[in-house]
MARFIRO-604466 format. One record per atom (N, C-alpha, C): residue number from 1; x, y, z. Coordinates in Angstrom, 2 decimals. Example, Ala and Ser with C-alpha at 12.3 -4.5 7.8 and 13.67 -1.06 7.14 Angstrom:
residues 2
REC  resi        u        v        w
REC     1    13.19    -5.69     7.80
REC     1    12.30    -4.50     7.80
REC     1    13.20    -3.30     7.80
REC     2    12.85    -2.25     7.08
REC     2    13.67    -1.06     7.14
REC     2    12.90     0.03     7.87
END
This chain:
residues 194
REC  resi        u        v        w
REC     1     0.87    -1.16     0.00
REC     1     0.00     0.00     0.00
REC     1     0.91     1.22     0.00
REC     2     0.93     1.91    -1.11
REC     2     1.77     3.11    -1.24
REC     2     0.99     4.30    -0.71
REC     3     1.47     4.86     0.39
REC     3     0.73     5.96     1.01
REC     3     0.67     7.18     0.11
REC     4     1.69     7.38    -0.72
REC     4     1.63     8.48    -1.68
REC     4     0.43     8.31    -2.61
REC     5     0.22     7.07    -3.07
REC     5    -0.93     6.79    -3.93
REC     5    -2.23     7.00    -3.17
REC     6    -2.27     6.56    -1.91
REC     6    -3.47     6.76    -1.10
REC     6    -3.78     8.25    -0.96
REC     7    -2.73     9.03    -0.69
REC     7    -2.92    10.47    -0.55
REC     7    -3.40    11.10    -1.85
REC     8    -2.75    10.72    -2.96
REC     8    -3.16    11.29    -4.25
REC     8    -4.59    10.89    -4.60
REC     9    -5.00     9.67    -4.25
REC     9    -6.39     9.26    -4.50
REC     9    -7.36    10.12    -3.70
REC    10    -7.00    10.43    -2.45
REC    10    -7.85    11.30    -1.63
REC    10    -7.94    12.69    -2.24
REC    11    -6.81    13.21    -2.72
REC    11    -6.79    14.53    -3.35
REC    11    -7.65    14.51    -4.61
REC    12    -7.44    13.49    -5.45
REC    12    -8.19    13.36    -6.70
REC    12    -9.69    13.22    -6.45
REC    13   -10.05    12.52    -5.38
REC    13   -11.46    12.32    -5.05
REC    13   -12.10    13.56    -4.43
REC    14   -11.25    14.53    -4.05
REC    14   -11.76    15.77    -3.49
REC    14   -12.32    15.63    -2.09
REC    15   -11.82    14.64    -1.35
REC    15   -12.29    14.45     0.02
REC    15   -11.74    15.54     0.92
REC    16   -12.36    15.71     2.06
REC    16   -11.89    16.69     3.04
REC    16   -10.46    16.34     3.47
REC    17   -10.20    15.05     3.66
REC    17    -8.87    14.59     4.04
REC    17    -7.87    14.91     2.93
REC    18    -8.27    14.75     1.68
REC    18    -7.42    15.05     0.54
REC    18    -7.08    16.53     0.44
REC    19    -8.07    17.39     0.69
REC    19    -7.83    18.84     0.67
REC    19    -6.81    19.23     1.74
REC    20    -6.95    18.65     2.92
REC    20    -6.03    18.97     4.01
REC    20    -4.61    18.53     3.67
REC    21    -4.48    17.36     3.05
REC    21    -3.16    16.81     2.74
REC    21    -2.48    17.54     1.59
REC    22    -3.25    18.01     0.62
REC    22    -2.70    18.58    -0.61
REC    22    -1.77    19.77    -0.36
REC    23    -2.13    20.63     0.55
REC    23    -1.30    21.80     0.81
REC    23     0.11    21.39     1.25
REC    24     0.21    20.36     2.07
REC    24     1.52    19.88     2.52
REC    24     2.28    19.21     1.38
REC    25     1.59    18.39     0.62
REC    25     2.22    17.66    -0.48
REC    25     2.79    18.61    -1.52
REC    26     2.06    19.65    -1.85
REC    26     2.50    20.60    -2.86
REC    26     3.78    21.33    -2.46
REC    27     4.01    21.46    -1.15
REC    27     5.23    22.12    -0.67
REC    27     6.37    21.13    -0.44
REC    28     6.11    19.83    -0.66
REC    28     7.13    18.82    -0.43
REC    28     7.33    18.51     1.04
REC    29     6.37    18.89     1.87
REC    29     6.45    18.64     3.31
REC    29     5.73    17.33     3.64
REC    30     6.08    16.77     4.78
REC    30     5.38    15.58     5.24
REC    30     3.96    15.96     5.65
REC    31     3.03    15.12     5.27
REC    31     1.64    15.31     5.70
REC    31     1.60    15.02     7.20
REC    32     0.91    15.85     8.00
REC    32     0.89    15.65     9.45
REC    32     0.39    14.27     9.87
REC    33     0.90    13.82    11.01
REC    33     0.56    12.49    11.53
REC    33    -0.94    12.26    11.62
REC    34    -1.68    13.25    12.09
REC    34    -3.12    13.03    12.27
REC    34    -3.79    12.66    10.96
REC    35    -3.39    13.32     9.88
REC    35    -3.98    13.02     8.57
REC    35    -3.53    11.64     8.09
REC    36    -2.23    11.36     8.19
REC    36    -1.70    10.08     7.72
REC    36    -2.32     8.91     8.48
REC    37    -2.42     9.06     9.78
REC    37    -2.96     7.96    10.58
REC    37    -4.44     7.73    10.29
REC    38    -5.18     8.81    10.08
REC    38    -6.59     8.67     9.73
REC    38    -6.72     7.96     8.38
REC    39    -5.92     8.36     7.43
REC    39    -5.93     7.74     6.11
REC    39    -5.55     6.26     6.19
REC    40    -4.48     5.98     6.92
REC    40    -4.01     4.61     7.01
REC    40    -5.02     3.71     7.71
REC    41    -5.62     4.19     8.78
REC    41    -6.62     3.38     9.49
REC    41    -7.79     3.05     8.57
REC    42    -8.26     4.05     7.81
REC    42    -9.36     3.82     6.88
REC    42    -9.00     2.71     5.89
REC    43    -7.78     2.77     5.36
REC    43    -7.37     1.79     4.36
REC    43    -7.14     0.42     4.98
REC    44    -6.54     0.39     6.16
REC    44    -6.24    -0.88     6.82
REC    44    -7.50    -1.65     7.17
REC    45    -8.60    -0.95     7.38
REC    45    -9.86    -1.60     7.74
REC    45   -10.62    -2.14     6.54
REC    46   -10.12    -1.93     5.32
REC    46   -10.78    -2.45     4.13
REC    46   -10.58    -3.97     4.03
REC    47   -11.56    -4.67     3.47
REC    47   -11.50    -6.14     3.40
REC    47   -10.25    -6.70     2.72
REC    48    -9.74    -6.02     1.69
REC    48    -8.58    -6.55     0.98
REC    48    -7.28    -6.43     1.78
REC    49    -7.31    -5.80     2.93
REC    49    -6.12    -5.66     3.77
REC    49    -6.14    -6.61     4.98
REC    50    -7.11    -7.47     5.06
REC    50    -7.27    -8.30     6.25
REC    50    -6.18    -9.35     6.41
REC    51    -5.51    -9.72     5.32
REC    51    -4.48   -10.76     5.41
REC    51    -3.06   -10.19     5.34
REC    52    -2.95    -8.87     5.49
REC    52    -1.64    -8.23     5.49
REC    52    -1.53    -7.17     4.43
REC    53    -0.54    -6.32     4.60
REC    53    -0.29    -5.22     3.66
REC    53     1.21    -5.01     3.52
REC    54     1.57    -4.43     2.41
REC    54     2.93    -3.97     2.18
REC    54     2.87    -2.45     2.18
REC    55     3.56    -1.83     3.10
REC    55     3.53    -0.38     3.24
REC    55     4.68     0.26     2.47
REC    56     4.39     1.37     1.84
REC    56     5.41     2.13     1.12
REC    56     5.23     3.59     1.50
REC    57     6.18     4.13     2.26
REC    57     6.11     5.53     2.63
REC    57     5.39     5.81     3.94
REC    58     5.17     4.80     4.74
REC    58     4.50     4.96     6.03
REC    58     5.01     3.88     6.96
REC    59     5.36     4.19     8.17
REC    59     5.35     5.49     8.84
REC    59     6.56     6.33     8.44
REC    60     6.38     7.64     8.52
REC    60     7.44     8.58     8.16
REC    60     8.00     9.34     9.35
REC    61     7.39     9.18    10.51
REC    61     7.91     9.83    11.73
REC    61     7.89     8.80    12.86
REC    62     8.69     9.05    13.88
REC    62     8.71     8.13    15.02
REC    62     7.34     8.10    15.69
REC    63     6.69     9.25    15.78
REC    63     5.35     9.29    16.37
REC    63     4.39     8.41    15.56
REC    64     4.48     8.46    14.22
REC    64     3.63     7.60    13.39
REC    64     3.96     6.13    13.64
REC    65     5.24     5.81    13.79
REC    65     5.64     4.43    14.03
REC    65     5.05     3.91    15.33
REC    66     5.11     4.72    16.38
REC    66     4.52     4.31    17.66
REC    66     3.01     4.14    17.53
REC    67     2.37     5.08    16.84
REC    67     0.92     4.99    16.65
REC    67     0.56     3.79    15.77
REC    68     1.36     3.53    14.75
REC    68     1.12     2.36    13.91
REC    68     1.25     1.08    14.72
REC    69     2.28     0.99    15.55
REC    69     2.44    -0.18    16.42
REC    69     1.20    -0.38    17.29
REC    70     0.71     0.72    17.87
REC    70    -0.49     0.65    18.72
REC    70    -1.71     0.21    17.91
REC    71    -1.87     0.80    16.73
REC    71    -3.00     0.49    15.88
REC    71    -2.97    -0.98    15.45
REC    72    -1.79    -1.45    15.04
REC    72    -1.65    -2.84    14.63
REC    72    -1.94    -3.79    15.79
REC    73    -1.46    -3.45    16.98
REC    73    -1.71    -4.29    18.15
REC    73    -3.21    -4.37    18.44
REC    74    -3.91    -3.26    18.31
REC    74    -5.37    -3.27    18.50
REC    74    -6.06    -4.21    17.52
REC    75    -5.47    -4.33    16.33
REC    75    -6.05    -5.18    15.29
REC    75    -5.47    -6.59    15.31
REC    76    -4.64    -6.88    16.32
REC    76    -4.03    -8.21    16.42
REC    76    -2.95    -8.45    15.38
REC    77    -2.29    -7.40    14.95
REC    77    -1.25    -7.48    13.93
REC    77     0.04    -6.88    14.45
REC    78     1.10    -7.01    13.64
REC    78     2.38    -6.40    13.99
REC    78     3.18    -6.16    12.73
REC    79     4.21    -5.35    12.84
REC    79     5.14    -5.10    11.74
REC    79     6.07    -6.30    11.66
REC    80     6.09    -6.97    10.52
REC    80     6.92    -8.15    10.35
REC    80     8.31    -7.85     9.79
REC    81     8.39    -6.86     8.89
REC    81     9.64    -6.66     8.17
REC    81     9.70    -5.24     7.64
REC    82    10.87    -4.64     7.72
REC    82    11.12    -3.31     7.17
REC    82    12.31    -3.42     6.24
REC    83    12.14    -2.96     5.00
REC    83    13.22    -2.94     4.03
REC    83    13.75    -1.52     3.93
REC    84    15.03    -1.34     4.12
REC    84    15.65    -0.02     4.03
REC    84    16.56     0.00     2.81
REC    85    16.18     0.79     1.80
REC    85    16.97     0.92     0.58
REC    85    18.01     2.02     0.78
REC    86    19.28     1.65     0.65
REC    86    20.38     2.61     0.77
REC    86    20.72     3.15    -0.62
REC    87    20.55     4.49    -0.78
REC    87    20.80     5.14    -2.06
REC    87    21.45     6.49    -1.78
REC    88    22.52     6.84    -2.51
REC    88    23.14     8.17    -2.32
REC    88    22.15     9.29    -2.65
REC    89    22.28    10.40    -1.93
REC    89    21.36    11.52    -2.08
REC    89    21.30    12.05    -3.51
REC    90    22.44    12.16    -4.17
REC    90    22.44    12.67    -5.54
REC    90    21.63    11.77    -6.48
REC    91    21.70    10.48    -6.25
REC    91    20.93     9.54    -7.07
REC    91    19.44     9.67    -6.77
REC    92    19.11     9.91    -5.51
REC    92    17.70    10.09    -5.15
REC    92    17.09    11.29    -5.86
REC    93    17.82    12.40    -5.87
REC    93    17.32    13.60    -6.55
REC    93    17.11    13.30    -8.03
REC    94    18.10    12.65    -8.65
REC    94    17.98    12.32   -10.07
REC    94    16.78    11.40   -10.32
REC    95    16.58    10.43    -9.46
REC    95    15.46     9.51    -9.64
REC    95    14.12    10.22    -9.46
REC    96    14.01    11.04    -8.43
REC    96    12.76    11.75    -8.19
REC    96    12.48    12.76    -9.30
REC    97    13.49    13.53    -9.67
REC    97    13.30    14.59   -10.65
REC    97    13.05    14.05   -12.06
REC    98    13.36    12.79   -12.30
REC    98    13.13    12.21   -13.61
REC    98    11.83    11.45   -13.73
REC    99    11.05    11.44   -12.67
REC    99     9.82    10.65   -12.66
REC    99     8.71    11.39   -13.40
REC   100     7.98    10.66   -14.23
REC   100     6.81    11.16   -14.94
REC   100     5.62    10.27   -14.61
REC   101     4.44    10.85   -14.55
REC   101     3.25    10.11   -14.16
REC   101     2.14    10.34   -15.17
REC   102     1.36     9.30   -15.42
REC   102     0.18     9.44   -16.27
REC   102    -0.97     9.90   -15.38
REC   103    -1.53    11.09   -15.64
REC   103    -2.62    11.58   -14.80
REC   103    -3.91    10.78   -14.97
REC   104    -3.98     9.99   -16.03
REC   104    -5.18     9.20   -16.29
REC   104    -5.16     7.85   -15.56
REC   105    -4.11     7.05   -15.81
REC   105    -4.08     5.69   -15.23
REC   105    -3.17     5.57   -14.01
REC   106    -2.32     6.58   -13.75
REC   106    -1.46     6.56   -12.58
REC   106    -0.13     5.86   -12.78
REC   107     0.10     5.27   -13.95
REC   107     1.36     4.58   -14.20
REC   107     2.51     5.57   -14.14
REC   108     3.66     5.12   -13.60
REC   108     4.82     6.00   -13.50
REC   108     5.92     5.54   -14.45
REC   109     6.69     6.50   -14.89
REC   109     7.82     6.28   -15.79
REC   109     9.00     7.07   -15.25
REC   110    10.16     6.87   -15.85
REC   110    11.34     7.65   -15.51
REC   110    12.07     7.95   -16.80
REC   111    12.50     9.20   -16.97
REC   111    13.12     9.61   -18.23
REC   111    14.38     8.80   -18.55
REC   112    15.08     8.28   -17.53
REC   112    16.29     7.49   -17.78
REC   112    16.08     6.00   -17.53
REC   113    15.39     5.67   -16.46
REC   113    15.33     4.28   -16.00
REC   113    14.17     3.46   -16.55
REC   114    13.07     4.11   -16.88
REC   114    11.89     3.39   -17.39
REC   114    11.09     4.34   -18.27
REC   115    11.72     4.73   -19.37
REC   115    11.11     5.72   -20.26
REC   115     9.91     5.13   -21.01
REC   116     8.94     5.97   -21.30
REC   116     7.82     5.50   -22.12
REC   116     8.31     5.23   -23.54
REC   117     7.56     4.40   -24.28
REC   117     7.96     4.09   -25.67
REC   117     7.96     5.35   -26.54
REC   118     6.90     6.16   -26.39
REC   118     6.83     7.44   -27.12
REC   118     7.14     8.56   -26.13
REC   119     7.87     9.55   -26.57
REC   119     8.32    10.63   -25.69
REC   119     7.16    11.31   -24.97
REC   120     7.18    11.24   -23.64
REC   120     6.23    11.93   -22.76
REC   120     4.77    11.54   -22.95
REC   121     4.53    10.29   -23.42
REC   121     3.17     9.80   -23.60
REC   121     3.04     8.42   -22.95
REC   122     1.96     8.21   -22.23
REC   122     1.73     6.94   -21.54
REC   122     1.62     5.78   -22.52
REC   123     2.34     4.70   -22.25
REC   123     2.28     3.50   -23.08
REC   123     0.91     2.85   -23.04
REC   124     0.19     3.00   -21.93
REC   124    -1.09     2.32   -21.73
REC   124    -2.23     3.01   -22.44
REC   125    -2.35     4.34   -22.24
REC   125    -3.54     5.02   -22.77
REC   125    -3.24     6.26   -23.63
REC   126    -1.97     6.55   -23.89
REC   126    -1.62     7.66   -24.77
REC   126    -1.76     9.05   -24.17
REC   127    -2.04     9.13   -22.88
REC   127    -2.18    10.43   -22.22
REC   127    -0.80    11.08   -22.06
REC   128    -0.76    12.41   -22.19
REC   128     0.49    13.14   -21.98
REC   128     0.93    12.99   -20.53
REC   129     2.19    12.64   -20.34
REC   129     2.74    12.45   -19.00
REC   129     3.06    13.78   -18.36
REC   130     2.99    13.81   -17.03
REC   130     3.28    15.04   -16.28
REC   130     4.32    14.75   -15.20
REC   131     4.99    15.81   -14.79
REC   131     5.87    15.71   -13.63
REC   131     5.10    16.27   -12.45
REC   132     4.90    15.44   -11.42
REC   132     4.19    15.90   -10.24
REC   132     4.96    17.03    -9.58
REC   133     4.24    17.92    -8.94
REC   133     4.84    19.07    -8.26
REC   133     5.89    18.60    -7.24
REC   134     5.61    17.49    -6.54
REC   134     6.54    17.04    -5.50
REC   134     7.73    16.27    -6.07
REC   135     7.83    16.13    -7.41
REC   135     8.97    15.48    -8.03
REC   135     9.92    16.47    -8.72
REC   136     9.65    17.74    -8.64
REC   136    10.55    18.73    -9.24
REC   136    11.85    18.75    -8.43
REC   137    13.01    19.03    -9.07
REC   137    14.30    18.93    -8.37
REC   137    14.37    19.69    -7.06
REC   138    13.88    20.94    -7.03
REC   138    13.97    21.72    -5.79
REC   138    13.10    21.12    -4.69
REC   139    11.93    20.60    -5.06
REC   139    11.05    19.96    -4.08
REC   139    11.64    18.62    -3.65
REC   140    12.26    17.90    -4.58
REC   140    12.88    16.62    -4.25
REC   140    13.99    16.81    -3.22
REC   141    14.82    17.84    -3.42
REC   141    15.89    18.11    -2.44
REC   141    15.31    18.41    -1.07
REC   142    14.24    19.19    -1.05
REC   142    13.60    19.51     0.22
REC   142    13.02    18.25     0.86
REC   143    12.40    17.39     0.05
REC   143    11.84    16.13     0.58
REC   143    12.93    15.29     1.23
REC   144    14.12    15.25     0.61
REC   144    15.22    14.45     1.15
REC   144    15.69    15.04     2.48
REC   145    15.79    16.36     2.56
REC   145    16.17    17.01     3.82
REC   145    15.18    16.68     4.92
REC   146    13.89    16.78     4.61
REC   146    12.85    16.44     5.58
REC   146    12.95    14.98     5.98
REC   147    13.21    14.11     5.01
REC   147    13.35    12.68     5.28
REC   147    14.48    12.43     6.28
REC   148    15.63    13.03     6.03
REC   148    16.78    12.80     6.90
REC   148    16.50    13.27     8.32
REC   149    15.75    14.37     8.45
REC   149    15.45    14.90     9.78
REC   149    14.36    14.11    10.49
REC   150    13.30    13.76     9.76
REC   150    12.11    13.22    10.42
REC   150    11.90    11.72    10.22
REC   151    12.32    11.18     9.09
REC   151    12.00     9.78     8.79
REC   151    13.12     8.82     9.14
REC   152    14.35     9.21     8.92
REC   152    15.46     8.31     9.22
REC   152    15.41     7.78    10.66
REC   153    15.01     8.58    11.65
REC   153    14.92     8.04    13.01
REC   153    13.92     6.86    13.16
REC   154    12.97     6.74    12.24
REC   154    12.02     5.62    12.28
REC   154    12.78     4.30    12.11
REC   155    13.83     4.35    11.32
REC   155    14.63     3.15    11.10
REC   155    15.16     2.58    12.41
REC   156    15.64     3.45    13.29
REC   156    16.15     2.99    14.59
REC   156    15.03     2.36    15.43
REC   157    13.84     2.93    15.34
REC   157    12.69     2.37    16.06
REC   157    12.49     0.91    15.66
REC   158    12.56     0.63    14.36
REC   158    12.35    -0.74    13.89
REC   158    13.58    -1.61    14.03
REC   159    14.77    -1.00    14.06
REC   159    15.97    -1.80    14.35
REC   159    15.88    -2.38    15.76
REC   160    15.32    -1.60    16.68
REC   160    15.15    -2.09    18.05
REC   160    14.20    -3.29    18.10
REC   161    13.30    -3.41    17.14
REC   161    12.38    -4.54    17.06
REC   161    12.96    -5.69    16.23
REC   162    14.17    -5.49    15.71
REC   162    14.88    -6.50    14.92
REC   162    14.09    -6.96    13.69
REC   163    13.53    -5.98    12.96
REC   163    12.77    -6.33    11.76
REC   163    13.32    -5.65    10.50
REC   164    14.50    -5.02    10.58
REC   164    15.03    -4.24     9.46
REC   164    16.04    -5.06     8.65
REC   165    15.89    -4.98     7.33
REC   165    16.90    -5.51     6.39
REC   165    17.39    -4.34     5.56
REC   166    18.71    -4.15     5.51
REC   166    19.30    -3.11     4.67
REC   166    19.53    -3.68     3.28
REC   167    19.12    -2.92     2.26
REC   167    19.23    -3.37     0.88
REC   167    19.90    -2.26     0.06
REC   168    20.90    -2.64    -0.74
REC   168    21.55    -1.70    -1.64
REC   168    20.55    -1.30    -2.72
REC   169    20.20     0.00    -2.77
REC   169    19.21     0.49    -3.73
REC   169    19.81     1.08    -4.98
REC   170    21.11     0.84    -5.22
REC   170    21.73     1.35    -6.45
REC   170    21.70     0.26    -7.51
REC   171    21.87     0.66    -8.74
REC   171    21.86    -0.31    -9.84
REC   171    20.56    -0.25   -10.61
REC   172    20.37    -1.23   -11.46
REC   172    19.18    -1.26   -12.31
REC   172    17.95    -1.65   -11.49
REC   173    16.81    -1.40   -12.06
REC   173    15.55    -1.78   -11.41
REC   173    15.56    -3.28   -11.13
REC   174    16.02    -4.06   -12.10
REC   174    16.05    -5.52   -11.94
REC   174    16.99    -5.95   -10.82
REC   175    18.16    -5.30   -10.72
REC   175    19.12    -5.65    -9.67
REC   175    18.55    -5.34    -8.29
REC   176    17.94    -4.17    -8.14
REC   176    17.36    -3.80    -6.84
REC   176    16.19    -4.73    -6.52
REC   177    15.39    -5.04    -7.51
REC   177    14.26    -5.96    -7.33
REC   177    14.75    -7.31    -6.79
REC   178    15.81    -7.84    -7.38
REC   178    16.36    -9.12    -6.94
REC   178    16.87    -9.04    -5.50
REC   179    17.51    -7.93    -5.15
REC   179    18.00    -7.76    -3.78
REC   179    16.84    -7.70    -2.79
REC   180    15.77    -7.00    -3.17
REC   180    14.59    -6.92    -2.30
REC   180    13.98    -8.30    -2.09
REC   181    13.82    -9.06    -3.16
REC   181    13.25   -10.41    -3.04
REC   181    14.13   -11.30    -2.16
REC   182    15.45   -11.17    -2.31
REC   182    16.37   -11.97    -1.49
REC   182    16.24   -11.60    -0.01
REC   183    16.11   -10.30     0.28
REC   183    15.97    -9.87     1.68
REC   183    14.66   -10.38     2.27
REC   184    13.59   -10.34     1.49
REC   184    12.30   -10.85     1.97
REC   184    12.38   -12.35     2.21
REC   185    12.98   -13.08     1.28
REC   185    13.11   -14.53     1.43
REC   185    13.94   -14.87     2.66
REC   186    15.04   -14.13     2.88
REC   186    15.88   -14.39     4.05
REC   186    15.12   -14.15     5.34
REC   187    14.31   -13.09     5.39
REC   187    13.52   -12.77     6.59
REC   187    12.47   -13.86     6.82
REC   188    11.84   -14.32     5.75
REC   188    10.81   -15.36     5.87
REC   188    11.43   -16.66     6.40
REC   189    12.61   -17.01     5.87
REC   189    13.28   -18.22     6.34
REC   189    13.67   -18.09     7.80
REC   190    14.17   -16.92     8.19
REC   190    14.56   -16.70     9.58
REC   190    13.34   -16.78    10.48
REC   191    12.18   -16.26    10.02
REC   191    10.95   -16.33    10.80
REC   191    10.46   -17.73    10.99
REC   192    10.64   -18.58     9.98
REC   192    10.22   -19.99    10.09
REC   192    11.09   -20.76    11.05
REC   193    12.35   -20.34    11.20
REC   193    13.27   -21.05    12.06
REC   193    13.12   -20.65    13.53
REC   194    12.34   -19.58    13.80
REC   194    12.17   -19.13    15.18
REC   194    11.15   -19.96    15.91
END
């Protein structure tokens, strides 16, 4: 469950929660905990999430991590595994600033790493691709600064729970994908042996 997608869906749907979140997103700031937690709880309670979820971009603050732990415990669940992708800051800016999105179907592309077949047009539906406001280079740099200040400490929270796997996030999409699958498989095997 990609929280960025959840947030964008709320914004696109014009919900009150979406309106509140949009102002923060447009500035490249983290959406406040109260909004994120309300959004996440709504999504977690949906029937398709009853057997587990894969989170992307949540929790982003230590306070969110503590609240997520509490929320999961109330639901008889827990955080099983956290994957931490290690990527140099310069590469992150390049990756974020090169991202293009189809406003119609939501598919994402990258000008260098996963370019569309036709220049700036979605392969699926032919819609002109756009660069989201939060993917512009200046906003991307700000997002990284905010991440280092507010989100990186979340990693220590989960290291204390012994659920973190560090994964090298450099290289091709296929290489990173293989490393992620290997880390998940290793964690699953370790869990079976406990």
